[in-house]
C-alpha positions as CSV (number, residue, x, y, z in Angstrom):
1,X,-3.5,-4.5,25.2
2,X,-1.9,-7.4,25.2
3,X,-1.1,-8.3,21.4
4,X,-2.9,-11.4,20.3
5,X,-1.3,-13.4,18.6
6,X,-3.2,-16.3,17.3
7,X,-2.6,-18.8,14.3
8,X,-5.5,-18.7,11.6
9,X,-6.1,-21.4,8.4
10,X,-7.6,-19.4,6.2
11,X,-9.1,-22.1,4.1
12,X,-10.7,-19.8,1.5
13,X,-7.6,-17.9,0.6
14,X,-5.8,-14.6,1.6
15,X,-7.5,-12.4,-0.5
16,X,-10.9,-13.2,1.2
17,X,-10.0,-13.2,4.5
18,X,-7.6,-9.7,4.1
19,X,-10.3,-8.0,2.2
20,X,-12.5,-8.2,5.3
21,X,-10.0,-7.3,7.6
22,X,-8.9,-4.2,5.6
23,X,-12.5,-3.1,5.5
24,X,-13.3,-3.6,9.3
25,X,-10.0,-1.9,10.0
26,X,-11.0,1.6,7.7
27,X,-12.9,4.7,8.7
28,X,-15.5,5.9,6.4
29,X,-13.9,9.2,8.3
30,X,-15.5,12.2,5.5
31,X,-17.2,9.8,3.3
32,X,-19.8,9.0,5.5
33,X,-19.8,11.7,8.7
34,X,-17.3,15.1,7.6
35,X,-16.7,15.6,11.0
36,X,-15.3,12.3,12.5
37,X,-11.3,13.4,12.8
38,X,-8.8,10.6,12.8
39,X,-6.7,10.5,16.0
40,X,-3.2,13.0,15.0
41,X,-0.6,11.0,16.1
42,X,2.7,12.3,18.6
43,X,5.6,12.3,17.4
44,X,6.5,10.0,19.7
45,X,3.6,7.5,18.5
46,X,4.6,7.9,14.9
47,X,7.8,6.7,15.6
48,X,6.3,3.8,18.0
49,X,4.4,3.1,14.1
50,X,8.0,2.1,12.4
51,X,9.2,-0.2,15.2
52,X,6.7,-2.0,14.3
53,X,6.9,-2.2,10.9
54,X,10.3,-2.0,11.2
55,X,10.4,-5.3,14.0
56,X,7.8,-7.3,11.9
57,X,9.3,-6.8,8.3
58,X,12.3,-8.7,10.2
59,X,10.4,-11.1,11.7
60,X,10.8,-10.1,15.3
61,X,7.9,-11.3,16.4
62,X,8.9,-10.5,20.5
63,X,10.2,-7.5,19.4
64,X,7.0,-6.6,17.9
65,X,5.0,-6.8,21.2
66,X,6.2,-3.5,22.6
67,X,5.2,-0.9,20.3
68,X,2.3,-2.9,19.2
69,X,0.6,-3.1,23.4
70,X,2.2,1.0,23.7
71,X,-0.3,2.3,20.4
72,X,-2.5,-0.5,21.4
73,X,-2.0,-2.5,18.3
74,X,-3.0,-6.9,17.7
75,X,-0.9,-8.6,16.4
76,X,-2.1,-11.7,14.9
77,X,-0.6,-13.7,12.4
78,X,-2.0,-15.7,9.8
79,X,-0.8,-18.6,8.0
80,X,-2.4,-19.0,4.5
81,X,-3.4,-22.0,3.9
82,X,-4.1,-21.4,-0.2
83,X,0.0,-19.5,-0.7
84,X,1.5,-21.2,2.3
85,X,2.7,-18.1,3.5
86,X,3.2,-17.1,7.1
87,X,1.7,-13.5,7.6
88,X,1.9,-11.1,10.2
89,X,-0.7,-8.3,10.9
90,X,-1.2,-5.7,12.8
91,X,-3.8,-3.7,13.3
92,X,-5.8,-1.5,15.2
93,X,-9.3,-3.5,17.0
94,X,-12.6,-2.9,15.1
95,X,-15.4,-4.5,13.8
96,X,-18.2,-3.3,11.9
97,X,-20.2,-1.6,14.7
98,X,-16.9,0.1,15.9
99,X,-14.8,2.0,14.1
100,X,-11.5,2.3,14.5
101,X,-10.0,5.2,17.1
102,X,-7.4,5.9,16.0
103,X,-7.4,5.7,12.4
104,X,-3.7,5.2,11.6
105,X,-4.3,1.9,9.3
106,X,-2.9,-1.8,8.7
107,X,0.4,-3.5,8.6
108,X,1.1,-7.2,6.8
109,X,4.0,-9.0,6.9
110,X,5.9,-11.8,4.8
111,X,9.6,-11.6,6.3
112,X,10.2,-14.0,3.7
113,X,8.2,-12.2,1.2
114,X,10.6,-10.3,-1.6
115,X,11.7,-6.9,-1.1
116,X,8.6,-5.3,-2.8
117,X,6.5,-2.7,-0.8
118,X,2.9,-3.0,-1.6
119,X,0.8,0.9,0.2
120,X,-2.4,2.4,-0.2
121,X,-2.1,5.3,0.7
122,X,-5.4,6.7,-0.2
123,X,-7.8,3.7,0.9
124,X,-11.5,5.1,0.9
125,X,-11.3,7.7,-1.9
126,X,-9.5,5.8,-4.4
127,X,-12.2,3.3,-4.4
128,X,-11.1,-0.5,-4.3
129,X,-7.7,0.6,-4.0
130,X,-7.2,-1.7,-0.8
131,X,-7.8,-4.9,-3.5
132,X,-5.9,-3.8,-5.9
133,X,-3.2,-3.6,-3.0
134,X,-4.0,-7.0,-2.1
135,X,-4.2,-8.6,-5.1
136,X,-0.9,-7.1,-5.9
137,X,1.0,-7.9,-2.8
138,X,0.1,-11.6,-3.3
139,X,0.7,-12.0,-7.0
140,X,4.4,-10.1,-6.4
141,X,4.8,-11.8,-3.2
142,X,5.4,-8.8,-1.9
143,X,6.6,-9.0,1.6
144,X,4.9,-5.8,3.0
145,X,1.2,-3.7,2.1
146,X,1.4,-1.0,4.4
147,X,-2.5,0.1,4.0
148,X,-3.7,4.0,5.7
149,X,-6.9,3.9,7.9
150,X,-8.5,6.9,7.3
151,X,-10.1,9.1,4.3
152,X,-7.4,11.4,2.1
153,X,-9.8,14.2,3.3
154,X,-10.4,13.4,7.4
155,X,-8.8,16.7,7.8
156,X,-9.5,20.1,5.9
157,X,-6.3,20.7,5.9
158,X,-5.0,17.2,4.8
159,X,-3.0,16.3,7.2
160,X,-4.7,12.6,6.8
161,X,-3.0,12.6,3.0
162,X,-0.4,10.7,4.4
163,X,1.1,10.5,0.4
164,X,1.5,14.0,1.3
165,X,1.6,15.2,5.2
166,X,4.6,14.9,7.4
167,X,4.7,13.0,10.5
168,X,2.4,10.2,10.3
169,X,2.2,7.2,10.7
170,X,1.7,5.8,7.4
171,X,4.9,7.9,6.2
172,X,7.1,6.8,10.0
173,X,6.0,3.4,9.1
174,X,7.4,4.0,5.5
175,X,10.3,5.0,5.9
176,X,11.2,2.1,8.4
177,X,10.3,0.0,5.9
178,X,13.0,1.2,3.6
179,X,15.7,0.6,1.4
180,X,13.3,-2.0,-0.3
181,X,13.3,-2.5,-4.3
182,X,10.2,-2.0,-5.2
183,X,7.8,0.4,-2.9
184,X,4.5,0.0,-4.9
185,X,1.3,2.8,-4.6
186,X,-2.0,2.2,-5.8
187,X,-3.9,4.6,-7.0
188,X,-7.3,6.0,-8.8
189,X,-8.3,9.2,-11.3
190,X,-11.8,9.3,-11.6
191,X,-14.3,8.4,-14.5
192,X,-14.4,12.0,-16.1
193,X,-11.1,11.6,-17.1
194,X,-10.7,8.0,-18.3
195,X,-11.3,9.3,-21.6
196,X,-8.0,11.5,-21.6
197,X,-5.8,8.2,-20.4
198,X,-5.3,5.1,-20.3
199,X,-6.4,2.6,-18.2
200,X,-2.9,2.5,-16.2
201,X,-0.6,5.9,-16.1
202,X,2.3,4.4,-14.1
203,X,4.9,6.9,-13.3
204,X,8.3,7.2,-11.4
205,X,7.5,10.4,-9.9
206,X,10.7,12.3,-11.5
207,X,11.3,12.8,-14.7
208,X,12.7,11.7,-17.5
209,X,11.3,8.2,-15.8
210,X,14.0,6.1,-14.5
211,X,15.1,3.0,-16.1
212,X,13.2,0.5,-14.9
213,X,9.7,2.1,-14.8
214,X,10.4,2.2,-18.3
215,X,11.4,-1.5,-17.9
216,X,7.8,-2.1,-15.6
217,X,6.0,0.2,-18.9
218,X,6.8,-1.9,-21.4
219,X,6.2,-5.2,-19.7
220,X,2.6,-4.4,-18.7
221,X,2.5,-3.1,-22.5
222,X,4.1,-6.3,-23.6
223,X,1.4,-7.9,-21.2
224,X,-1.9,-6.1,-23.7
225,X,-2.1,-3.4,-20.8
226,X,-3.7,-0.4,-22.0
227,X,-0.5,1.9,-20.0
228,X,1.0,5.2,-20.2
229,X,4.1,6.6,-19.1
230,X,5.3,9.6,-17.3
231,X,8.6,11.2,-18.7
232,X,8.5,15.0,-18.4
233,X,6.0,17.7,-19.8
234,X,2.4,18.0,-19.2
235,X,0.9,14.9,-20.9
236,X,0.2,12.6,-17.6
237,X,1.6,15.7,-15.4
238,X,-1.6,15.3,-13.1
239,X,-0.7,12.0,-12.1
240,X,2.5,11.5,-11.8
241,X,2.8,11.6,-7.9
242,X,5.9,13.9,-8.1
243,X,5.0,15.6,-5.2
244,X,4.8,12.1,-3.3
245,X,6.3,12.1,0.5
246,X,7.2,8.1,0.3
247,X,8.4,8.5,-3.7
248,X,11.0,10.7,-2.2
249,X,12.0,8.8,0.1
250,X,11.6,5.8,-1.5
251,X,14.6,7.1,-4.0
252,X,17.1,9.0,-1.5
253,X,17.0,5.0,0.0
254,X,17.8,3.6,-3.7
255,X,14.7,2.0,-4.6
256,X,12.5,2.4,-6.9
257,X,9.4,3.9,-6.7
258,X,6.2,3.1,-8.1
259,X,3.4,5.6,-8.9
260,X,0.0,3.2,-10.2
261,X,-2.9,5.3,-11.5
262,X,-5.7,3.2,-11.5
263,X,-8.6,3.4,-13.9
264,X,-12.2,3.4,-11.5
265,X,-13.7,0.7,-14.5
266,X,-10.4,-1.0,-13.8
267,X,-10.0,-1.8,-9.6
268,X,-14.2,-2.2,-9.8
269,X,-14.0,-4.9,-12.2
270,X,-12.5,-8.2,-10.5
271,X,-11.1,-10.1,-14.0
272,X,-9.5,-7.1,-14.7
273,X,-8.9,-5.7,-11.4
274,X,-6.4,-9.4,-11.2
275,X,-5.3,-9.2,-14.6
276,X,-3.7,-6.3,-14.5
277,X,-2.6,-7.5,-10.7
278,X,-1.2,-10.8,-12.2
279,X,0.7,-8.6,-15.0
280,X,1.9,-6.5,-12.1
281,X,4.3,-8.7,-10.2
282,X,5.6,-10.6,-13.6
283,X,6.9,-7.2,-14.9
284,X,8.2,-6.1,-11.0
285,X,10.4,-10.4,-12.0
286,X,11.8,-8.9,-15.1
287,X,12.5,-6.0,-13.7
288,X,14.1,-7.6,-10.7
289,X,16.0,-9.6,-12.9
290,X,17.5,-6.7,-15.0
291,X,18.4,-5.2,-12.1
292,X,20.5,-8.3,-10.6
293,X,22.3,-9.0,-14.2
294,X,23.1,-4.7,-13.9
């Protein structure tokens, strides 16, 4: 398939357009059809997906065409008239009547964006996290939004849990997009846990919490966010993302990984979700300034 590159004016704003785009590119997997299996990429296909992400981040459209064509992915350029941002989107062709056949996900890139990656590894299992990802991507003016394309438990052996399974297209893209100053992953915890936890649990994936993670935690607190910090011990350990593959590679590359667990009511309430996205974007900006001064 030859990638189609089209300039689309988004009169209603990027948020609604991207949400629509992402919804049509997420297969329900185990949630609706338990027997459905996402296609497992070969090592070569995963490498191609990584090459696609890397070329997009560099703004090299012509270079991105080759892996996109090899993977049957479509490249679409968005001109977001509400923010003035020019974005490049790579997605598997799908619509409401036809699910994606591979389920590898979507890459959204602003080559001129800040050095922050926003990643959504569990878009169907962690309800509404794609919407959180889109809003954080917008508010933080991040360079990349990477959204997985299948349910976390599409495979019984968890090969589709891209935050933990090796050799996935998602992880290949993540690796190709490094180094990055910040990698932010929104996740969600279940309602029966909400009485025991604050609305947001922040972790750098290691203990003690890295200094920048602590700074972001304090900045969120200063803005009135009900937030907890994993800093070792048993408190919040089950929500800390300590075995997250992307967290390990981000730290190895010198970046800051932020594992952000969100209560369901915050993800589902539009006003709360937007307030959190703005607060996190502000906290990232403050931490980034501190890092440059340091």
